[in-house]
C-alpha positions in Angstrom: 0.0 0.0 0.0 1.3 3.5 -0.9 0.8 6.8 0.9 -1.8 7.9 -1.6 -3.7 4.6 -1.1 -3.7 5.1 2.7 -5.2 8.6 2.2 -7.8 7.1 -0.3 -8.8 4.6 2.3 -9.1 7.2 5.0 -11.2 9.4 2.8 -13.6 6.5 2.2 -14.5 6.5 5.9 -16.4 9.0 8.1 -14.7 9.4 11.4 -16.9 12.2 12.8 -16.7 11.9 16.6 -19.8 14.0 16.9 -21.6 10.9 15.5 -19.6 8.1 17.0 -19.0 9.7 20.4 -15.9 7.5 20.6 -13.2 9.0 22.9 -10.8 6.1 22.1 -10.2 7.0 18.5 -6.7 7.8 19.7 -5.0 7.7 23.1 -1.9 8.5 25.1 0.1 5.4 24.0 -0.6 5.9 20.3 2.9 7.1 19.5 4.7 6.3 16.2 7.0 3.7 17.8 4.3 2.0 19.8 1.8 2.0 16.9 4.4 0.4 14.6 5.4 -2.1 17.2 1.9 -3.3 18.0 1.0 -3.6 14.3 4.1 -5.8 13.8 3.1 -8.0 16.8 -0.4 -8.4 15.5 0.7 -9.5 12.0 3.2 -12.0 13.5 0.5 -13.4 15.8 -2.1 -13.8 13.0 0.4 -15.4 10.6 1.7 -17.9 13.2 -1.1 -18.6 15.7 -4.7 -17.7 14.6 -6.6 -15.0 12.9 -8.5 -13.7 15.9 -6.9 -12.2 19.0 -7.4 -10.4 22.2 -5.2 -7.7 23.7 -3.6 -10.3 26.0 -3.0 -12.7 23.2 -0.7 -10.1 21.6 1.3 -9.0 24.6 1.9 -12.6 25.7 2.8 -13.9 22.2 6.2 -15.4 21.7 7.3 -12.7 19.3 6.4 -10.0 21.8 8.3 -11.7 24.6 11.5 -11.5 22.5 11.7 -7.8 22.6 9.0 -6.2 24.7 11.0 -5.8 28.0 13.9 -4.1 26.3 11.7 -2.2 23.9 9.5 -0.5 26.6 11.8 -0.9 29.7 9.0 -2.7 31.5 8.7 -6.1 33.1 8.7 -9.3 31.0 5.3 -10.3 29.7 5.1 -13.3 32.1 5.7 -11.3 35.2 3.0 -10.7 37.8 2.9 -6.9 37.1 2.7 -7.4 33.3 -1.1 -7.0 33.0 -1.2 -3.5 34.5 2.0 -2.5 32.8 1.0 -3.6 29.3 -2.8 -3.0 29.2 -2.6 0.6 27.9 0.5 0.0 25.7 -1.3 -2.7 23.8 -5.0 -1.9 24.1 -4.9 1.7 23.1 -3.3 1.2 19.6 -5.7 -1.7 19.0 -8.7 0.5 19.9 -7.4 3.2 17.5 -6.9 0.6 14.7 -10.5 -0.6 15.3 -11.9 3.0 15.0 -9.8 3.6 11.8 -11.1 0.4 10.2 -7.8 -1.4 10.2 -9.0 -4.2 12.5 -12.5 -5.0 13.7 -14.1 -6.0 17.0 -16.2 -9.1 16.4 -17.2 -9.5 20.1 -20.0 -7.2 21.1 -19.7 -7.8 24.8 -17.2 -6.4 27.3 -14.4 -8.7 26.0 -12.8 -7.4 22.9 -12.0 -10.1 20.2 -10.3 -8.6 17.1 -9.5 -9.7 13.6 -7.8 -7.9 10.8 -10.1 -5.9 8.5 -7.5 -4.2 6.2 -4.3 -6.2 6.1 -2.6 -4.0 3.5 -2.9 -1.0 5.7 -1.8 -2.9 8.8 1.3 -4.1 6.8 1.9 -0.5 5.8 1.9 0.6 9.5 4.0 -2.3 10.5 6.9 -1.4 8.2 8.6 0.9 10.6 7.9 3.9 12.8 8.1 6.3 9.9 5.2 4.7 8.1 3.3 4.5 11.4 3.9 8.3 11.8 2.6 8.9 8.3 -0.5 6.9 9.1 -1.0 8.8 12.3 -0.9 12.3 10.9 -3.1 11.4 7.9 -5.6 9.6 10.2 -5.6 12.4 12.8 -6.2 15.1 10.2 -9.0 13.1 8.6 -10.7 12.6 12.0 -10.4 16.3 12.9 -11.7 17.4 9.5 -14.7 15.0 9.8 -15.3 16.3 13.3 -15.2 20.0 12.5 -12.0 20.6 14.6 -9.3 21.0 12.0 -10.0 24.7 11.3 -8.9 25.5 14.9 -5.7 23.6 14.3 -5.1 25.6 11.2 -5.7 28.8 13.1 -3.0 27.9 15.5 -0.6 26.8 12.8 -1.2 30.1 11.0 -0.6 32.1 14.2 2.0 30.3 16.4 1.4 32.1 19.7 0.2 31.3 23.1 -3.3 32.8 22.6 -4.1 30.6 19.6 -2.5 27.6 21.3 -4.6 28.0 24.5 -7.7 28.6 22.3 -7.1 25.3 20.5 -6.5 23.4 23.7 -9.6 24.7 25.4 -11.7 23.9 22.2 -10.3 20.4 22.2 -11.2 19.8 25.8 -14.6 21.2 25.5 -15.2 19.1 22.4 -14.5 16.0 24.4 -16.9 17.1 27.1 -19.7 17.8 24.6 -19.4 14.8 22.3 -17.8 11.9 24.3 -18.4 10.3 27.7 -15.2 12.0 29.0 -16.2 14.8 31.4 -13.0 15.6 33.2 -10.1 17.6 31.8 -7.3 15.1 32.6 -7.8 12.7 29.7 -8.3 15.1 26.9 -5.3 17.1 28.0 -3.1 14.0 27.7 -4.6 13.0 24.4 -4.2 16.6 23.0 -0.4 16.0 22.8 -0.8 12.9 20.7 -3.2 14.6 18.4 -1.4 17.9 17.9 2.2 16.9 17.6 2.0 14.6 14.6 0.2 17.3 12.7 2.8 19.9 13.9 5.6 17.6 12.7 3.8 17.2 9.3 3.5 20.9 8.7 6.8 21.9 10.3 5.1 23.8 13.2 5.4 24.2 17.0 3.2 21.8 18.9 2.9 21.1 22.6 5.3 20.0 25.3 4.6 19.5 29.1 1.1 21.0 28.6 2.4 24.2 27.0 3.2 25.5 23.6 6.5 24.0 22.5 9.5 26.3 22.2 10.6 24.7 18.9 9.2 22.8 16.0 8.2 19.3 16.8 10.6 16.6 15.7 10.1 12.9 15.2 12.0 12.1 18.4 9.6 14.4 20.4 6.7 12.0 19.7 8.3 8.7 20.6 7.3 6.7 23.7 11.0 5.7 23.9 12.7 9.0 23.7 16.3 7.8 23.7 18.5 10.5 22.2 21.7 8.9 21.0 23.2 12.2 20.1 23.0 13.0 23.8 24.2 9.5 24.8 27.4 10.0 22.9 27.7 13.7 22.9 30.5 13.8 25.5 32.3 10.7 24.4 36.0 11.3 23.6 37.1 10.2 20.1 39.7 7.7 21.5 37.0 5.7 23.5 34.9 3.2 21.6 31.2 3.4 21.8 30.9 0.0 23.5 33.4 1.1 26.2 31.5 4.3 26.7 28.3 2.5 27.4 30.1 0.2 29.8 31.5 3.3 31.6 27.9 4.7 31.8 25.6 1.9 32.9 22.9 4.4 33.6 22.3 4.8 29.9 19.3 2.8 28.7 19.8 2.0 25.0 16.8 -0.4 24.7 18.3 -2.5 21.9 15.1 -4.6 21.8 13.3 -1.9 19.9 16.0 -1.6 17.3 16.2 -5.4 16.9 12.5 -5.5 16.2 12.8 -2.5 13.8 15.8 -4.1 12.0 13.8 -7.3 11.3 11.1 -5.2 9.8 13.5 -3.2 7.7 15.2 -6.3 6.3 11.8 -7.6 5.2 11.1 -4.3 3.4 14.5 -4.3 1.7 14.2 -7.9 0.6 10.8 -7.2 -0.9 12.1 -4.1 -2.7 15.2 -6.0 -4.1 13.0 -8.9 -5.3 10.0 -6.9 -6.7 11.7 -3.8 -8.0 15.4 -4.8 -8.7 14.9 -8.3 -9.9 17.3 -9.6 -7.1 20.2 -7.7 -8.5 22.5 -6.4 -5.8 22.8 -2.8 -5.0 26.6 -2.9 -5.5 26.3 -4.5 -8.9 23.9 -2.0 -10.1 25.6 1.2 -9.1 29.4 0.6 -8.9 31.4 -0.5 -12.0 33.8 -3.3 -11.5 31.8 -5.3 -8.9 29.5 -7.1 -11.3 28.0 -10.3 -9.9 24.9 -11.7 -11.4 24.1 -14.0 -8.5 20.9 -13.1 -6.5 21.3 -10.5 -3.8 20.5 -12.8 -0.9 22.7 -11.1 1.7 21.8 -8.0 3.7 24.9 -6.3 5.1 25.2 -3.6 7.7 27.6 -0.9 6.2 28.2 0.4 9.8 28.2 -2.7 12.0 25.2 -3.2 14.3 27.3 -4.1 17.3 29.1 -0.8 17.2 26.2 1.4 16.0 22.9 -0.1 17.4 21.0 3.1 16.9 21.2 2.7 13.1 21.0 -1.1 12.8 17.4 -0.7 11.6 17.9 2.0 9.0 17.3 0.9 5.5 20.0 3.4 4.5 22.5 1.4 6.5 21.5 -2.0 5.0 22.7 -3.0 1.5 21.7 -6.0 -0.5 24.7 -8.0 -1.8 25.4 -11.3 -3.4 27.2 -14.0 -1.2 30.5 -13.3 -3.0 30.2 -9.6 -2.5 29.3 -10.1 1.1 31.9 -12.6 2.2 34.6 -11.8 -0.2 34.4 -8.0 -0.4 32.5 -6.5 2.5 34.1 -9.0 4.9 37.5 -9.9 3.5 38.5 -13.5 3.6 35.0 -14.4 4.9 35.8 -12.9 8.3 32.6 -11.3 9.5 34.4 -9.6 12.4 36.3 -7.4 10.0 35.0 -4.3 8.2 37.2 -3.2 5.4 37.4 0.6 5.2 37.9 0.6 1.5 35.0 -1.6 1.0 32.9 0.5 3.3 33.5 3.6 1.1 32.5 1.7 -2.0 29.3 0.3 -0.3 28.3 3.8 0.9 28.7 5.1 -2.7 26.6 2.3 -4.0 24.0 2.8 -1.3 23.8 6.6 -2.0 23.2 5.9 -5.6 20.6 3.3 -4.7 18.8 5.9 -2.5 19.0 8.5 -5.2 17.6 6.1 -7.8 14.6 5.2 -5.6 13.8 8.8 -4.5 14.0 10.1 -8.1 11.8 7.4 -9.6 8.2 8.5 -9.4 7.0 5.0 -10.4 8.6 3.3 -7.3 7.4 3.5 -3.8 10.0 5.6 -1.9 11.4 3.3 0.8 14.4 5.5 1.7 14.7 9.1 2.9 17.5 11.6 2.3 17.5 12.7 5.9 18.0 9.1 7.1 21.0 8.7 4.8 22.6 11.8 6.3 21.8 10.6 9.8 23.4 7.2 9.1 26.6 8.9 7.9 26.6 11.3 10.8 26.4 8.4 13.3 28.8 6.1 11.4 31.4 8.8 11.1 30.6 10.5 14.4 30.5 13.7 12.5 27.3 15.9 12.7 28.5 18.3 10.0 27.2 16.0 7.3 23.7 16.8 8.6 24.1 20.3 7.1 24.1 18.9 3.5 21.3 20.5 1.5 18.2 18.3 1.0 18.5 15.9 -1.9 22.0 17.1 -2.8 23.4 13.6 -3.6 26.5 15.1 -5.3 27.6 16.6 -2.0 26.9 13.3 -0.2 29.2 11.5 -2.7 31.8 14.3 -2.2 31.6 13.9 1.6 32.1 10.1 1.3 35.2 10.6 -0.9 36.6 13.2 1.4 36.0 11.3 4.6 37.9 8.2 3.4 40.8 10.2 2.1 41.4 11.6 5.5 41.4 8.4 7.6 
């Protein structure tokens, strides 16, 4: 499913809260990372267990057990405190999916029993947190437009000041009081953040933080349930100390690798589908760099910057490259030694990946699975050099120049 097809689906539904009176169309835990993660858990459960499920079925599933404690820094799903800890994290996104028409509740009593209603849309959300965020801001805008609230959001975006912010917030709370069973202010105040900030991100505006108008434009990291900021984690690290040693020296840092492992598995599926369906199983190195021709199928997915050294970018499609076995074990890892990363090979692979990203983003007939910003972020982390983030949007020539310059100086 493409972005335009998601919008087409949303436009085919009427989400007017004045008619439904449903206060659970979105909730506090419906962040991009949680929304993505739960969608991924649901698909895995349906594909491997059965096609109907409850909230508890999903949080106690084997797949969820693999990553959930690390992902959300909560107890394991089998622990006694799990039910109270996981109820909101799992139930709120499922309630939102139900209102959106992605899943449906086939039990009309107090016990919710769900099944998938629109698998293509659920698969779209389950790709990664970027796709989940796209779904969220398109869905939120459609609900607000149907409910007659979006004009107040536009008024605030047009006049980014405290007066218009407070007017929007008051209108949102009063709307909940009038059209939903919620009569206290606490819940709509919490939900207001989850409604406004994805829209603020989409339109490059200030949103809300700690109940007030945000001082800056909303970024993707501002909306995450897990707000680990790796730039802060490594900001004071001396160059001569490795990243692994830095984390050992600072045990208070919670990296939450489970989230990135789950995201990486999803990204690998996306890239494999893309290489198979769009690139006819031809490796990204063969396509874009002369002298590395290998007509075997690209069955290997290689981390350009190793995942054990750079866990925060292990899941980025822009850090994964599809190679043939010969290219993987004979070039990327010399002499079949997977513990060695050849710097010369890394340079070539980054050039190939940059060309692959450019080809995808400039082809209007392909679904755009990469982003230019992510490419820059991968380079900035892998090189520990934030200056690369200043490259002008979609200036691939400057990216290639930066790659060449970087490997000339090391």
